[in-house]
C-alpha positions as CSV (number, residue, x, y, z in Angstrom):
1,M,88.7,16.9,-64.6
2,D,85.6,14.7,-64.3
3,N,83.5,17.8,-63.6
4,F,84.9,19.5,-66.7
5,V,84.0,16.5,-68.8
6,T,80.5,16.4,-67.3
7,I,80.0,20.1,-68.1
8,I,81.1,19.5,-71.7
9,V,78.8,16.5,-72.2
10,N,75.8,18.3,-70.6
11,H,76.4,21.4,-72.8
12,I,77.6,19.8,-76.0
13,T,74.5,21.1,-77.8
14,Y,75.3,24.7,-76.9
15,I,79.0,24.3,-77.8
16,C,78.0,23.0,-81.3
17,F,75.7,25.9,-81.8
18,G,78.5,28.3,-80.7
19,L,81.0,26.8,-83.1
20,M,78.5,26.8,-86.0
21,W,77.6,30.5,-85.2
22,V,81.3,31.5,-85.4
23,M,81.8,29.6,-88.7
24,C,78.7,31.2,-90.1
25,F,79.9,34.6,-88.9
26,F,83.1,34.2,-91.0
27,T,80.8,33.4,-94.0
28,A,78.8,36.5,-93.3
29,W,82.0,38.6,-93.1
30,S,83.1,37.2,-96.5
31,Y,79.9,38.5,-98.0
32,G,81.0,42.1,-97.3
33,K,84.5,41.7,-98.9
34,I,83.6,43.3,-102.2
35,K,82.4,46.4,-100.4
36,R,85.5,46.6,-98.1
37,V,87.8,46.1,-101.1
38,Q,86.1,48.9,-103.0
39,N,86.2,51.3,-100.0
40,K,89.9,50.6,-99.5
41,K,90.6,51.3,-103.2
42,E,88.6,54.5,-103.1
43,K,90.6,55.7,-100.1
44,S,94.0,54.7,-101.3
45,N,93.6,55.9,-104.9
46,K,94.6,59.3,-105.9
47,K,92.5,61.2,-108.4
48,N,93.1,59.0,-111.4
49,T,93.8,60.8,-114.7
50,P,91.8,59.4,-117.6
51,S,93.6,56.5,-119.3
52,C,94.7,57.0,-122.9
53,T,95.4,53.4,-123.6
54,P,93.8,52.4,-126.9
55,V,91.2,49.6,-126.6
56,S,89.7,47.1,-129.0
57,I,86.3,45.7,-128.1
58,V,85.5,42.3,-129.5
59,I,81.9,41.0,-129.7
60,P,81.1,37.6,-131.2
61,S,77.6,37.4,-132.6
62,H,75.3,34.6,-133.9
63,N,71.8,35.6,-135.0
64,Q,71.6,38.5,-132.6
65,A,70.8,41.3,-134.9
66,Q,68.2,42.9,-132.6
67,E,70.6,42.9,-129.7
68,L,73.3,44.5,-131.8
69,Y,70.9,47.2,-133.0
70,H,69.8,48.1,-129.5
71,H,73.0,47.7,-127.5
72,L,75.9,48.5,-129.8
73,P,75.3,52.3,-129.8
74,S,75.8,52.4,-126.0
75,I,79.3,50.9,-126.6
76,L,80.2,52.9,-129.6
77,E,79.3,56.2,-127.9
78,Q,81.5,55.6,-124.9
79,D,83.3,58.6,-123.5
80,Y,86.8,57.5,-124.4
81,E,89.5,58.9,-126.6
82,L,90.6,56.0,-128.7
83,F,88.8,52.7,-129.2
84,E,87.4,50.4,-131.8
85,V,84.6,47.8,-131.8
86,I,85.0,44.6,-133.8
87,V,81.9,42.4,-134.2
88,V,82.6,38.9,-135.4
89,N,79.6,37.5,-137.3
90,D,79.4,33.8,-136.6
91,G,77.3,32.5,-139.5
92,S,74.2,34.6,-138.7
93,T,71.2,34.0,-140.9
94,D,69.2,36.9,-139.6
95,E,69.7,40.7,-140.4
96,T,73.0,40.9,-138.5
97,E,74.9,41.8,-141.7
98,D,72.5,44.6,-142.6
99,V,72.5,46.0,-139.0
100,L,76.3,46.1,-138.9
101,K,76.5,47.8,-142.3
102,H,73.9,50.4,-141.2
103,L,75.8,51.1,-138.0
104,E,79.1,51.3,-139.7
105,L,77.8,54.2,-141.8
106,K,77.2,56.2,-138.6
107,Y,80.2,55.0,-136.4
108,S,83.6,55.1,-137.9
109,N,85.1,53.1,-135.0
110,L,82.9,50.0,-135.8
111,R,84.0,47.2,-138.2
112,H,83.1,43.6,-138.5
113,T,84.4,40.3,-139.8
114,F,83.1,36.8,-139.9
115,V,83.8,33.1,-139.1
116,P,84.4,30.9,-142.2
117,G,81.2,29.0,-143.0
118,N,83.0,25.6,-143.5
119,T,84.5,25.4,-140.0
120,R,83.8,22.1,-138.3
121,H,84.8,20.3,-135.1
122,V,85.8,23.4,-133.2
123,S,83.9,25.8,-131.0
124,H,82.6,28.6,-133.2
125,K,82.5,31.0,-130.2
126,R,86.2,30.4,-129.5
127,L,87.1,30.8,-133.2
128,A,85.1,34.0,-133.4
129,L,86.9,35.4,-130.4
130,T,90.2,34.4,-131.8
131,I,89.5,36.1,-135.1
132,G,88.4,39.2,-133.3
133,V,91.6,39.3,-131.2
134,K,93.9,38.8,-134.2
135,S,92.2,41.5,-136.2
136,A,92.3,44.0,-133.3
137,L,94.5,47.0,-133.8
138,Y,95.3,47.6,-130.1
139,E,97.0,45.7,-127.3
140,W,94.1,45.7,-124.8
141,I,91.0,43.8,-125.7
142,L,87.6,44.1,-124.0
143,F,85.4,41.1,-124.4
144,T,81.6,41.5,-124.2
145,E,78.4,40.1,-125.7
146,P,75.7,41.5,-128.1
147,S,73.1,41.4,-125.4
148,C,75.2,43.5,-123.0
149,H,75.3,47.2,-122.6
150,P,77.4,49.4,-120.2
151,D,75.7,51.0,-117.3
152,S,77.8,54.2,-117.8
153,E,79.5,56.1,-120.6
154,L,82.7,55.6,-118.5
155,W,82.8,51.8,-118.8
156,I,85.9,51.7,-120.9
157,E,87.7,54.4,-118.9
158,S,86.9,52.6,-115.6
159,M,88.3,49.3,-116.9
160,A,91.3,51.0,-118.5
161,Q,92.5,52.5,-115.2
162,N,93.6,49.0,-114.3
163,F,95.8,48.6,-117.4
164,T,99.2,48.6,-115.7
165,P,102.4,47.0,-117.0
166,D,102.1,44.0,-114.6
167,T,98.4,43.4,-115.4
168,N,97.2,41.1,-118.2
169,I,93.6,40.5,-117.1
170,V,90.9,42.8,-115.7
171,L,87.5,41.4,-114.6
172,G,84.4,43.6,-114.3
173,S,80.9,42.8,-113.0
174,V,78.0,41.7,-115.2
175,N,74.4,42.0,-113.9
176,I,71.3,40.5,-115.4
177,E,68.2,42.4,-116.3
178,K,65.9,43.1,-113.3
179,A,63.0,41.4,-115.0
180,S,64.6,38.0,-114.4
181,A,63.2,35.8,-111.7
182,G,64.4,36.4,-108.1
183,K,66.2,33.1,-107.7
184,I,67.9,33.4,-111.0
185,Q,69.1,36.9,-110.1
186,F,70.3,35.7,-106.7
187,H,72.1,32.7,-108.2
188,H,73.9,34.9,-110.7
189,T,74.8,37.7,-108.1
190,Y,75.9,35.2,-105.4
191,H,78.4,33.4,-107.6
192,Q,79.6,36.7,-109.2
193,L,80.4,38.1,-105.7
194,Q,82.2,34.8,-104.8
195,Y,84.3,34.9,-108.0
196,L,85.3,38.6,-107.7
197,S,86.2,38.4,-104.0
198,W,88.3,35.3,-104.6
199,V,90.5,37.2,-107.1
200,V,91.6,39.7,-104.3
201,N,93.9,37.1,-102.7
202,H,94.2,34.4,-105.3
203,K,94.2,33.6,-109.1
204,A,90.8,33.8,-110.7
205,Y,88.7,30.7,-110.2
206,C,86.1,31.8,-112.7
207,C,84.4,35.0,-114.1
208,M,81.4,36.4,-115.8
209,P,82.2,36.4,-119.5
210,G,80.5,39.7,-120.5
211,N,83.0,42.1,-119.0
212,V,86.7,41.0,-119.3
213,A,89.8,42.9,-120.4
214,Y,92.7,40.9,-121.8
215,R,96.1,41.7,-123.3
216,K,96.4,40.7,-127.0
217,S,100.0,39.7,-126.6
218,F,99.2,37.6,-123.6
219,F,96.4,35.9,-125.5
220,L,98.7,35.0,-128.4
221,K,101.6,34.0,-126.1
222,H,99.4,31.4,-124.4
223,K,97.9,30.3,-127.7
224,G,94.4,31.5,-126.9
225,F,91.9,28.7,-126.8
226,A,94.2,26.0,-128.2
227,N,93.7,23.7,-125.1
228,D,89.9,23.7,-125.3
229,I,88.9,24.6,-128.9
230,H,86.6,21.6,-129.0
231,L,84.5,22.5,-126.0
232,V,81.1,24.2,-126.6
233,G,80.9,26.4,-123.5
234,G,83.1,28.3,-121.1
235,A,85.3,30.1,-123.6
236,I,86.1,33.2,-121.6
237,E,85.8,31.5,-118.2
238,L,88.5,28.9,-119.1
239,L,90.7,31.5,-120.8
240,V,90.8,33.6,-117.6
241,N,91.1,30.6,-115.2
242,R,94.0,29.0,-117.0
243,N,96.1,32.1,-117.5
244,S,95.3,34.1,-114.4
245,T,97.8,34.5,-111.5
246,K,97.5,36.4,-108.2
247,K,99.7,39.2,-109.7
248,N,98.5,39.5,-113.2
249,T,94.7,39.8,-112.6
250,K,92.8,42.8,-111.3
251,I,89.1,43.5,-110.6
252,E,87.2,46.7,-111.3
253,L,84.3,47.1,-108.9
254,S,83.0,50.6,-109.6
255,Q,79.5,51.0,-110.8
256,A,80.7,52.9,-113.9
257,A,82.4,49.7,-115.0
258,T,79.3,47.5,-114.7
259,I,77.8,45.8,-117.7
260,T,74.1,44.7,-117.8
261,D,73.0,41.6,-119.8
262,A,69.7,42.9,-121.1
263,N,68.7,39.7,-122.9
264,H,69.0,37.1,-120.1
265,I,66.7,34.2,-119.6
266,G,64.0,36.1,-117.5
267,N,61.7,33.5,-116.0
268,D,62.7,30.6,-118.2
269,Y,63.8,28.1,-115.6
270,R,64.4,25.4,-118.1
271,T,67.0,27.5,-120.0
272,W,68.5,28.5,-116.6
273,R,68.9,24.8,-115.6
274,T,70.4,24.0,-119.0
275,R,72.9,26.8,-118.7
276,R,73.9,25.6,-115.2
277,M,74.4,22.1,-116.6
278,Y,76.7,23.4,-119.3
279,H,78.5,25.5,-116.7
280,T,79.0,22.3,-114.7
281,E,80.9,20.9,-117.7
282,T,83.1,24.0,-117.7
283,L,83.9,23.5,-114.0
284,Q,85.4,20.1,-115.0
285,H,88.1,21.9,-117.0
286,L,89.1,24.7,-114.6
287,Q,92.6,24.5,-113.1
288,D,93.8,25.0,-109.5
289,T,90.3,25.0,-108.0
290,K,90.7,22.9,-104.8
291,G,91.0,26.0,-102.6
292,Y,88.0,27.8,-104.0
293,R,85.8,24.7,-104.0
294,F,86.8,23.8,-100.4
295,V,85.9,27.2,-99.1
296,F,82.7,27.4,-101.1
297,N,81.5,24.0,-100.0
298,I,82.3,24.7,-96.3
299,K,80.2,27.9,-96.5
300,Q,77.2,26.0,-97.9
301,Y,77.4,23.0,-95.5
302,T,77.9,25.3,-92.6
303,I,74.6,27.2,-93.3
304,H,72.6,24.0,-92.9
305,L,74.6,22.8,-89.9
306,F,74.0,26.1,-88.3
307,H,70.2,25.9,-88.7
308,M,70.2,22.3,-87.4
309,S,72.3,23.2,-84.4
310,C,70.1,26.2,-83.7
311,M,67.0,24.1,-83.7
312,V,68.5,21.4,-81.5
313,A,69.8,23.9,-79.1
314,L,66.4,25.7,-78.8
315,I,64.6,22.4,-78.2
316,Y,67.2,21.2,-75.6
317,S,67.1,24.5,-73.8
318,A,63.3,24.4,-73.7
319,I,63.3,20.9,-72.3
320,Q,65.8,21.9,-69.7
321,E,63.7,25.1,-69.1
322,H,66.8,27.3,-69.7
323,W,64.7,30.2,-70.9
324,I,67.4,32.8,-70.7
325,T,69.6,30.5,-72.8
326,S,66.8,30.0,-75.3
327,A,66.5,33.8,-75.6
328,I,70.2,34.2,-76.2
329,I,70.2,31.5,-78.9
330,F,67.3,33.1,-80.7
331,L,68.9,36.6,-80.5
332,A,72.2,35.2,-81.8
333,F,70.3,33.6,-84.7
334,L,68.6,37.0,-85.6
335,L,71.9,38.9,-85.2
336,L,73.8,36.6,-87.5
337,N,71.2,36.6,-90.2
338,S,70.9,40.4,-90.0
339,I,74.7,40.7,-90.4
340,K,74.6,38.4,-93.5
341,I,71.8,40.4,-95.1
342,I,73.4,43.8,-94.5
343,L,76.9,42.8,-95.7
344,F,75.7,40.9,-98.7
345,N,73.5,43.8,-99.9
346,R,76.3,46.3,-99.4
347,S,78.4,44.3,-101.8
348,C,75.5,44.0,-104.2
349,K,75.1,47.8,-104.2
350,T,78.8,48.2,-104.8
351,I,78.6,46.5,-108.2
352,N,75.1,47.9,-108.9
353,A,73.5,44.5,-108.6
354,P,69.9,43.7,-107.4
355,T,69.6,43.6,-103.6
356,F,68.0,40.9,-101.5
357,Y,66.6,41.2,-98.0
358,F,64.5,38.4,-96.4
359,S,64.5,36.5,-99.6
360,F,68.3,36.2,-99.2
361,L,67.9,33.8,-96.3
362,W,65.6,31.6,-98.3
363,Y,67.7,31.6,-101.5
364,E,71.0,31.1,-99.6
365,M,69.8,27.7,-98.3
366,F,69.2,26.5,-101.8
367,I,72.6,27.3,-103.3
368,I,74.0,23.8,-102.4
369,W,70.9,22.0,-103.7
370,W,71.0,23.9,-107.0
371,Q,74.6,22.9,-107.3
372,I,73.8,19.2,-106.6
373,Y,70.9,19.2,-109.0
374,S,73.2,20.6,-111.8
375,W,75.8,18.0,-111.1
376,F,73.2,15.3,-111.3
377,K,71.7,16.6,-114.6
378,H,75.2,16.9,-116.0
379,S,76.0,13.3,-115.1
380,Q,72.9,12.1,-116.9
381,A,73.4,14.2,-120.1
382,P,75.1,12.6,-123.2
383,R,78.8,13.7,-123.3
384,N,78.7,14.7,-127.0
385,I,76.5,17.7,-126.3
386,F,79.4,19.5,-124.6
387,Y,81.8,19.0,-127.5
388,R,82.1,20.1,-131.1
389,K,83.6,16.7,-132.1
390,A,83.2,13.1,-131.1
391,L,85.0,12.0,-128.0
């Protein structure tokens, strides 16, 4: 027994490294979940017949005339039998009204409405979405944004294949324009993959708001945004989180169902940090999030613990002149990082997102620090900026 204890004490550095390696391997394996889910779906699905479920697409817009002019046609010209597009003009002072009237002359399936100008103390975004849903002719609603355009003419059809009797919510992927800075793209893609993979076995934690399908009757039954009508941000994210269950929510991962946000923040880091701060406020209002946050934080802390244990193990083995052990530790380090890069990029390609190779290892280490910075900025910000009325 004493010899066993002595061995443990003498090799505690190697044992810690081994444990951290195993934990990081499970993190790496989780990065490939989206690819595995899509492969399984493609193998199990029979040839799907095109869905004939009518769809209403609701788009809230505030001073986004140029975005509507450039991106609405790609939605209005979708290869789908029966759908309508409803744009809700939220008090725009630019050429939005003229653009919509011009497009309505060309497209019979486009119509628009507006948010009353005297509305106060409520979120205009939520009110616009509610007006759009209530004016929709059909049961299934697709929410998107003026700056978003589908990557395929089969976007509606791909999402509609998930409209089963037991389904109330369908989440698709949203990528940002490739001109955006690398770390902004990575931050967006990383969190999107975490959100989508979580839905496979749980209720939705969060979502990307530009590509969500929702039942109209389900929206009205749960009184839409009644619980958070005063919040500025997080409209679709909170709507999905609060009403999602493991059984009523599906994800659509095909590239045909992907949306691209073509008017993202590019290289504007200040805007990016501001958006993260507002998203931090949204996280305060999500429900049933302990499981997701626990797993997410474990993944982030394990990354840094693994690097620390690897460094300590290499130094210790060098001091002890265990050169073979040093070589094994170094190869294990390279193997794990290679697995992470490969699996993460396979999932990226599945949803037509940008890929990351050696930059992935760099950005991955900063996820937890970006999160901490956002929480700090959020704690320093005045509370009234997150609300449409006084607290």
